[in-house]
C-alpha positions in Angstrom: -55.4 -48.3 -115.8 -56.8 -50.9 -113.3 -57.5 -50.3 -109.7 -57.6 -54.0 -108.6 -56.8 -54.5 -105.0 -56.6 -50.7 -104.5 -59.0 -48.8 -102.2 -59.7 -45.5 -103.8 -61.9 -44.2 -101.0 -61.8 -44.2 -97.2 -63.5 -47.5 -96.1 -65.1 -45.6 -93.2 -67.0 -43.6 -95.9 -68.2 -46.6 -97.8 -71.9 -45.7 -97.5 -71.2 -42.2 -98.9 -69.5 -43.7 -101.9 -71.6 -46.8 -102.7 -75.3 -46.0 -102.9 -78.0 -48.6 -103.3 -79.7 -46.2 -105.8 -77.7 -45.7 -109.0 -79.1 -42.2 -109.5 -77.8 -41.1 -106.1 -74.1 -41.4 -107.0 -72.3 -38.5 -108.7 -71.2 -39.4 -112.3 -67.5 -39.7 -111.4 -68.2 -42.1 -108.5 -70.8 -44.0 -110.5 -68.3 -44.7 -113.3 -65.5 -45.6 -110.8 -67.6 -48.4 -109.2 -69.4 -49.5 -112.4 -69.1 -53.1 -113.6 -70.2 -53.9 -117.1 -72.8 -56.6 -116.6 -74.4 -58.4 -119.5 -78.1 -58.0 -120.3 -80.7 -59.9 -122.4 -81.7 -57.8 -125.4 -84.8 -58.7 -127.4 -85.7 -56.6 -130.5 -89.2 -56.7 -131.9 -89.9 -60.0 -130.0 -86.9 -61.8 -131.5 -85.1 -64.4 -129.3 -83.2 -62.6 -126.6 -79.4 -62.4 -126.9 -77.0 -61.6 -124.2 -75.1 -58.4 -124.8 -72.8 -55.9 -123.1 -74.1 -52.4 -122.1 -72.0 -51.0 -125.0 -73.6 -53.3 -127.5 -77.1 -52.4 -126.2 -76.3 -48.7 -126.6 -74.9 -49.2 -130.1 -78.1 -51.1 -131.1 -80.2 -48.3 -129.5 -78.4 -45.5 -131.4 -77.7 -47.1 -134.7 -80.7 -45.6 -136.4 -82.1 -48.7 -138.0 -85.3 -48.3 -136.0 -86.2 -44.7 -137.0 -85.8 -41.5 -135.1 -88.4 -42.2 -132.3 -86.7 -45.0 -130.6 -88.0 -46.2 -127.3 -87.1 -49.1 -125.1 -88.5 -51.1 -122.2 -86.1 -52.0 -119.4 -87.6 -54.6 -117.2 -86.3 -56.8 -114.4 -86.6 -57.8 -110.8 -86.1 -55.3 -108.0 -82.4 -54.8 -107.5 -81.4 -56.3 -110.9 -79.7 -53.2 -112.1 -82.3 -51.4 -114.3 -81.5 -47.9 -112.8 -77.8 -48.7 -113.1 -78.2 -49.4 -116.8 -80.3 -46.2 -117.3 -77.6 -44.1 -115.6 -74.8 -45.7 -117.6 -76.7 -45.1 -120.9 -77.4 -41.4 -119.9 -73.6 -40.9 -119.4 -72.7 -42.6 -122.7 -75.2 -41.2 -125.2 -73.1 -38.9 -127.4 -74.2 -35.2 -127.1 -75.2 -33.6 -130.3 -77.8 -31.1 -131.6 -80.2 -33.9 -132.7 -80.7 -35.5 -129.3 -81.3 -34.4 -125.8 -81.3 -36.8 -122.9 -83.8 -35.8 -120.2 -83.0 -37.6 -117.0 -86.1 -38.2 -114.9 -85.2 -39.9 -111.6 -87.7 -42.5 -110.6 -88.5 -40.5 -107.5 -89.7 -37.6 -109.7 -92.0 -39.2 -112.2 -95.2 -37.2 -111.4 -96.6 -35.3 -114.3 -96.0 -31.9 -112.8 -92.3 -32.7 -112.3 -91.8 -34.0 -115.8 -93.6 -31.0 -117.4 -91.5 -28.7 -115.3 -88.3 -30.3 -116.5 -89.5 -29.9 -120.1 -90.5 -26.3 -119.6 -87.0 -25.5 -118.1 -85.5 -26.5 -121.5 -87.4 -23.8 -123.3 -86.2 -20.2 -124.1 -86.9 -17.8 -121.2 -90.0 -16.1 -122.7 -91.6 -19.5 -123.3 -90.7 -20.7 -119.8 -92.6 -17.8 -118.3 -95.6 -18.5 -120.5 -95.7 -22.3 -119.9 -94.9 -22.0 -116.2 -97.9 -19.7 -115.8 -100.1 -22.2 -117.7 -98.8 -25.1 -115.5 -99.4 -23.1 -112.3 -102.9 -22.2 -113.5 -103.6 -26.0 -114.0 -102.2 -26.7 -110.5 -104.6 -24.3 -108.9 -107.5 -25.8 -110.8 -106.8 -29.3 -109.6 
């Protein structure tokens, strides 16, 4: 179903719907306004090739590179890096072997990242590690 030439929100609320920061949009709105740009993909220093977001995700998940896959997403300010990260987060299949931890770029301090990781632990471990984290905070 295409929504070409169809306004699916009140134009007076444009700024509530379309955010300049990709991570500020709720998932449903993000997907409604998403356009699948092409990106340059370079693996292990090979010559870059232009691919779709889907192709990038497939390459990222295909398992040819081991279990500890990392990637660098670089580009000019406003080039769509955060948009790509949000799209990937929404499209990585959920299963017991993977967990996607979303860390917004505004929350990249060490304490915030550790707190997000601790929140994933069982309750008894959360108490233990939160106490350790708080003790470290006091000592700083």
